[in-house]
C-alpha positions in Angstrom: 140.9 93.2 134.1 138.2 95.4 134.7 135.3 94.1 136.6 132.1 95.4 134.9 129.1 93.6 133.4 130.4 94.6 129.9 132.7 92.8 128.2 135.4 95.0 126.8 138.6 95.0 124.1 141.3 95.9 126.4 144.7 95.5 124.9 148.1 96.3 125.3 149.8 99.9 124.3 152.4 97.8 122.4 150.2 95.6 120.5 147.3 98.8 119.9 150.4 101.3 118.3 150.9 98.0 116.0 147.8 98.0 114.7 147.7 101.5 114.2 150.9 101.5 112.5 149.6 98.6 110.0 146.1 100.4 109.6 147.4 103.6 108.4 150.0 101.7 106.1 147.1 99.3 104.9 145.3 102.4 104.0 147.2 104.7 102.4 146.8 104.2 98.9 143.4 105.2 99.0 143.7 107.8 101.6 143.2 111.1 100.3 143.8 114.7 101.4 142.7 116.5 98.9 139.2 117.4 97.4 138.1 116.8 94.2 136.6 119.1 91.2 136.7 118.6 87.9 139.1 116.0 87.5 141.7 117.3 89.8 143.0 116.8 93.2 142.6 120.4 94.5 143.4 122.0 97.9 141.0 125.1 99.0 141.4 128.3 97.5 142.3 130.1 100.7 144.7 127.0 101.7 142.3 126.3 104.6 142.1 122.1 105.7 140.7 120.3 108.9 141.9 117.2 111.1 139.6 114.0 110.5 140.1 112.0 113.9 139.6 108.5 115.0 136.6 108.9 117.7 137.8 106.0 119.3 141.1 107.5 120.6 141.1 111.1 119.4 144.5 110.6 117.1 144.3 112.4 113.6 143.9 110.6 110.6 144.8 112.8 107.8 143.6 116.4 107.0 141.3 117.3 104.1 140.7 120.7 102.3 138.2 123.0 104.5 136.7 124.3 100.9 134.6 127.8 100.6 131.9 129.3 98.9 133.9 130.0 95.8 135.3 126.4 96.4 131.8 125.1 95.5 131.0 127.4 93.0 133.7 125.9 90.6 132.7 122.3 91.5 129.0 122.9 90.6 130.4 125.3 87.0 132.6 122.0 86.5 129.9 119.2 87.3 127.2 122.3 85.0 130.2 121.8 82.0 130.5 118.1 82.4 126.6 117.9 82.0 126.2 119.6 78.9 129.5 118.3 77.5 130.1 115.6 75.2 131.9 113.5 77.4 128.7 112.8 79.2 125.4 114.1 78.4 126.2 112.0 74.6 126.8 108.9 76.5 124.3 106.1 75.8 122.7 104.3 78.7 124.6 101.5 78.1 128.2 103.1 78.1 127.0 104.8 81.5 126.3 101.4 82.8 129.4 100.0 82.2 130.9 103.0 83.9 129.0 101.9 86.9 129.9 98.4 86.8 133.6 99.3 86.7 133.6 101.5 90.0 131.6 98.8 90.6 134.3 96.2 90.8 137.1 98.5 91.8 135.2 98.8 94.9 135.1 95.1 95.5 138.7 94.7 94.7 139.6 97.4 97.4 136.8 96.7 100.2 138.9 95.7 102.9 141.2 99.2 102.6 137.7 101.1 102.4 136.5 99.2 105.4 139.9 100.2 107.3 139.2 104.2 107.0 135.7 103.6 107.5 136.3 102.0 110.9 139.4 104.7 111.5 137.0 108.1 110.6 133.8 106.9 112.3 134.5 104.6 114.7 131.9 101.7 113.8 133.4 98.2 114.0 135.7 96.9 111.2 132.9 94.1 110.8 130.1 96.3 110.2 132.2 98.5 107.5 133.0 95.7 105.5 129.2 95.1 106.0 128.7 98.4 104.7 130.9 98.2 101.6 129.1 95.2 100.4 125.8 97.3 100.7 127.0 100.3 99.7 128.3 98.5 96.7 125.3 96.9 96.2 123.6 100.3 95.2 126.2 100.9 92.3 125.6 97.5 90.5 121.8 98.1 91.4 121.8 101.4 89.2 124.2 100.4 86.7 121.7 97.9 85.6 118.7 100.3 85.9 120.6 102.9 83.7 119.4 100.4 80.9 115.5 100.3 82.1 114.9 104.2 82.7 111.9 103.6 79.9 109.3 106.2 78.1 106.1 105.5 76.9 103.6 105.8 73.9 100.2 107.2 75.1 97.2 106.4 73.0 95.7 109.8 71.6 92.5 111.3 71.4 92.6 111.9 67.9 93.9 110.0 65.1 96.4 112.2 63.7 98.9 112.4 66.5 101.0 110.5 68.6 102.0 111.1 72.4 105.5 110.6 73.7 107.2 110.5 77.3 110.6 110.7 78.2 112.6 110.9 81.0 115.5 113.1 81.2 118.3 113.8 83.6 117.9 116.8 85.7 121.1 118.4 85.4 123.7 119.0 88.0 122.5 116.7 91.2 123.7 118.4 94.9 124.5 115.3 97.3 124.7 116.5 101.4 125.8 113.0 103.1 125.8 112.2 106.5 128.5 110.7 108.3 127.1 107.3 109.6 127.0 105.7 106.4 130.0 107.3 104.9 130.1 105.0 101.4 126.3 103.8 101.5 125.1 107.4 101.6 127.3 108.2 98.3 126.3 105.2 96.3 122.8 105.1 97.0 122.7 109.2 95.8 125.3 109.1 93.1 124.7 105.4 91.7 121.2 106.8 91.4 122.1 110.5 89.8 124.9 108.9 87.5 122.5 106.3 86.1 119.9 108.9 85.2 122.8 110.5 83.4 123.1 114.0 85.9 126.3 115.0 87.1 127.3 115.3 91.3 128.6 117.9 93.3 129.1 115.6 96.9 129.4 117.7 100.2 130.5 114.4 102.8 129.8 115.1 106.1 132.9 116.5 108.0 133.4 114.0 110.8 134.1 111.8 107.4 135.4 112.9 104.4 137.9 110.2 103.6 135.5 107.4 102.5 134.0 109.0 100.3 137.5 110.5 98.8 138.7 106.5 98.4 135.6 105.7 96.7 135.7 108.6 94.5 139.5 107.5 93.8 138.1 104.8 92.3 135.5 106.6 90.4 137.9 108.4 88.9 140.1 104.9 88.3 137.4 103.8 87.0 137.3 106.4 83.7 134.2 108.4 84.4 135.0 111.6 82.9 136.3 114.6 84.7 133.5 117.1 86.0 130.9 114.0 86.4 131.8 113.7 90.2 132.6 116.4 92.3 133.5 116.6 96.2 133.6 119.7 98.2 135.1 118.6 102.4 133.9 121.4 104.1 133.4 122.4 107.9 131.3 125.2 106.4 128.5 123.4 106.1 125.8 125.9 105.9 127.1 128.5 103.5 127.6 126.0 100.8 124.1 123.9 101.4 122.9 127.4 101.3 125.0 128.4 98.0 123.5 124.7 96.5 119.9 125.2 97.4 120.3 128.4 95.7 121.7 128.2 92.9 119.9 127.8 89.5 122.9 125.7 88.1 121.8 123.1 90.8 119.2 121.1 89.5 118.0 118.9 92.5 118.9 118.2 96.2 119.3 115.4 98.4 119.8 115.4 101.7 120.5 112.7 104.7 120.4 114.3 108.2 118.9 115.5 110.6 114.7 117.0 110.4 115.6 120.2 111.3 118.4 120.6 108.5 116.5 119.3 106.2 113.5 122.0 106.9 116.2 124.6 106.6 117.2 123.1 103.2 113.7 122.4 102.1 113.3 126.4 102.7 116.6 127.8 101.2 115.6 125.6 97.8 111.7 127.4 97.3 113.7 130.5 95.4 114.6 128.3 92.6 111.7 125.4 92.7 114.5 123.1 92.7 113.5 119.0 92.9 114.0 117.9 96.5 115.1 114.4 98.2 114.9 114.2 102.0 115.9 111.4 104.2 115.9 112.7 107.4 115.6 111.6 111.2 113.2 108.7 112.6 111.8 107.8 115.6 111.3 104.6 114.8 108.5 102.2 117.2 110.0 98.5 117.9 106.6 97.0 119.4 106.9 93.5 121.0 103.5 91.8 121.0 102.5 88.9 123.2 102.5 86.4 120.2 106.4 87.3 119.0 109.0 84.8 119.0 111.2 85.6 121.5 114.2 84.6 120.6 113.5 86.3 117.0 112.5 89.9 119.0 115.9 89.6 120.8 117.8 89.2 117.9 115.4 91.8 116.0 116.2 94.4 119.1 120.3 93.5 118.8 120.4 94.1 115.2 118.1 97.4 114.5 119.5 99.4 118.0 123.0 98.1 118.0 124.1 98.6 114.6 127.1 101.9 114.3 126.3 102.2 118.4 122.3 103.1 117.7 123.8 106.0 115.7 121.7 105.3 112.3 118.2 107.1 111.4 116.5 103.4 111.4 117.3 102.5 114.9 114.5 101.2 117.0 114.1 104.2 119.4 111.3 103.4 121.8 110.4 99.6 122.6 107.2 99.0 123.3 106.7 95.6 124.8 103.3 93.9 125.7 102.7 93.1 129.0 102.8 89.7 128.8 105.8 89.1 127.7 107.4 91.7 129.0 109.4 90.6 132.0 111.0 87.4 129.5 112.2 90.1 127.1 113.8 92.5 129.2 115.5 90.0 131.0 116.4 88.0 127.8 117.5 91.7 126.2 119.9 92.8 129.3 121.9 89.4 129.0 123.0 89.8 125.4 123.2 93.4 125.7 125.8 93.0 129.0 127.8 90.6 126.7 128.4 93.1 123.8 132.1 93.4 123.3 132.8 97.4 123.2 136.3 98.8 121.8 137.9 100.2 119.1 136.3 99.5 116.1 139.5 98.1 114.2 139.6 95.0 116.7 137.5 91.8 115.0 135.3 90.8 117.9 134.3 94.5 118.5 130.1 94.8 118.7 130.2 98.6 119.9 132.2 101.2 119.0 132.7 105.0 120.4 130.1 107.5 119.8 131.3 109.9 116.6 131.9 112.8 118.3 131.4 115.0 122.0 128.4 116.8 120.6 127.1 113.5 120.0 128.3 112.2 123.3 127.2 114.8 125.7 123.2 114.3 124.0 123.2 110.9 125.1 124.4 111.7 128.5 122.0 114.2 129.1 119.0 111.7 127.9 120.0 109.5 130.4 120.0 112.0 133.2 117.0 113.5 132.2 115.3 110.0 132.2 116.5 109.8 135.7 115.6 112.9 136.7 112.3 112.2 135.5 111.6 108.7 137.5 112.6 106.3 134.4 114.9 103.2 136.0 118.6 102.7 134.5 118.6 98.9 134.6 122.1 98.5 133.1 124.6 100.9 131.6 123.9 104.6 132.0 127.6 105.6 132.3 130.7 106.7 130.5 133.4 104.3 129.6 136.3 106.2 130.2 138.7 103.5 130.6 138.1 102.8 127.0 138.3 106.1 125.8 136.6 109.6 125.7 133.5 109.0 123.5 132.6 105.4 124.7 129.2 105.0 126.6 127.8 101.9 127.6 124.7 100.2 126.1 121.8 101.2 128.1 118.6 99.9 129.2 116.2 102.3 130.6 112.5 101.4 131.9 109.5 102.9 133.2 110.0 105.9 130.8 107.4 108.5 130.9 106.2 111.1 128.8 107.4 113.6 130.1 111.0 112.0 129.7 113.0 113.2 126.4 113.6 109.8 125.0 109.9 109.3 125.1 109.7 112.1 122.2 112.9 112.7 120.7 115.3 110.5 118.4 118.2 109.2 120.3 121.1 108.9 118.0 123.0 106.2 120.4 123.2 102.9 122.6 120.0 103.4 124.3 117.2 101.3 125.0 113.8 102.9 126.1 111.4 100.7 126.9 107.7 101.1 127.5 105.0 98.7 128.6 101.6 98.4 126.8 98.4 96.4 127.4 96.4 96.7 124.0 97.4 96.3 120.0 95.3 99.5 120.1 97.3 101.2 122.7 100.7 100.6 121.1 99.3 101.4 117.7 98.4 105.2 119.1 101.9 105.5 121.5 103.9 104.1 118.3 102.5 106.8 116.0 102.6 109.8 118.3 105.3 111.6 116.9 105.7 113.8 113.6 108.5 111.2 112.5 108.3 108.3 110.4 110.9 106.8 108.5 111.2 102.9 110.3 108.9 101.0 112.2 109.3 97.4 113.5 107.2 94.8 115.0 107.2 91.2 115.9 103.9 88.8 116.3 103.2 85.4 114.9 99.5 86.5 114.5 99.0 86.6 110.8 95.8 88.3 110.9 97.9 91.1 113.6 100.5 91.3 111.2 98.8 93.1 107.9 96.5 95.2 110.7 99.4 96.6 112.5 101.6 97.0 108.8 99.0 98.9 107.5 98.4 101.3 110.5 101.7 102.5 111.5 102.5 105.8 110.1 105.9 105.1 108.5 107.7 105.0 105.6 109.2 101.6 106.2 108.2 98.5 108.1 110.1 95.0 109.4 107.8 92.3 110.3 109.4 90.0 112.5 113.0 92.0 111.3 115.5 94.2 112.4 117.3 94.8 109.4 115.4 96.3 106.3 117.4 98.0 104.0 118.4 96.7 100.6 119.4 97.9 97.2 116.0 96.3 95.6 113.6 98.2 97.8 112.5 102.3 98.6 114.0 103.9 101.4 112.2 106.9 102.6 109.5 107.8 105.1 106.3 109.8 105.8 105.3 112.8 108.0 108.9 115.1 108.6 111.0 111.9 108.0 111.5 113.1 104.7 110.4 113.4 100.9 111.1 110.9 98.0 112.3 107.4 97.6 116.5 106.1 97.5 117.4 103.0 96.2 115.0 100.6 94.4 113.9 101.7 90.4 111.8 104.4 92.0 115.2 106.1 93.4 115.8 107.1 89.2 112.9 109.3 89.8 114.3 111.6 92.1 116.7 112.6 89.5 114.9 113.0 85.9 112.1 115.2 84.6 109.2 113.9 82.7 108.8 115.2 79.3 105.8 114.6 77.4 106.0 115.4 73.5 102.8 115.6 71.2 103.4 114.8 67.7 100.5 116.8 65.8 99.1 117.0 61.9 100.3 113.7 61.3 98.8 112.2 57.9 99.1 107.8 57.7 97.0 108.1 54.5 
């Protein structure tokens, strides 16, 4: 047994081999090795493939097509044809709703298998994957219901012989570019809204996690969604395919979730066609603990917000600002909770922290910690590779005495690092929290009701968690301000990203 402050999931090789075999067997019915275009499961035209690996052990889970620009154009053409054909454009909102409900039920019935695929390719713990299946599927349920509530208006006319009508119509082909960290929820949150509005879609899933996307699209096919309505392009050639989707006149809208840097590039590429753009970009979430906070709630919220998916979420708490009166108690309680986390391969039910997704992400985290050390920050716990568990495991880390010269003070940290800054006054906390061009989510803990309203209004973010570390829900609008994005997903606002508002003036009417 390793002597360490971290509780780890260690198993005998024989048992691990048995678990992996069982995983492969249970995943087999939904595990796809082809992309999906125009209702057919297809290879890349040039025969190219790439491997999908389990980040916990580096083993190959499967191979998928490495599709080219020509393949992507075929997907666009299929989506365009399906949009204009009677198979989709002639369906009523009620019929689209029924198809989405059937897709929802099939995912619900196959949740365990989907969760196993997700854990195998992303590394997240199996209980988190099960949670994502429920969360992601809730968007299909929500938008199945919203499909029948895309209302128009009749506006009072300024003259007696006119009627002014406002109607909402689907934009056409929607290109959906999704990240690896929520491989189901980012598909359903976008595709659910697009399909409910009457759009057809071309999905480009992340290269690290294409298998979850293909599994849920297989269930969409089983649900009876017509050919060409949903298309999936798997590829490692993200740059040229992203450029095609942005510049194509046949694509009506782009929805992208990912880094701010890539989002800016896509935004520029969409300029020539002046297409609708929805961007959910990087965050740098402040997590503020005021002296008035309930300590237990604050620590619970910190653990939930920071360590879900090993800290690899855009709404993860990033910069912890803790008021001096509660600072020592909060740090002590947080350190104790972090050191009790169970770390290991995600397929085991008691695993709480899995690996980082890939080597690039691991190297970034290592660089952040070493940079903090160089800039006189103090690593209170963690701060090291857990090589006995695998190549991509990094110890959950708490760093104190973080100053403005350290990169973790100003940059988004996509990993299990808590950087802590002490503050004295509310004004100081807000000033530091807002010193960033990012503005996705923010969190704070306070039992002072007047302070709650003051701080919630002044935090420069699109979403605020007050005494809560998990804030996402299908019923709520998801999105940021400043360089964290444009538009909203989920909620009834999510439909707006996929419809045009058309005004119809009916004149020369005679009511006499």
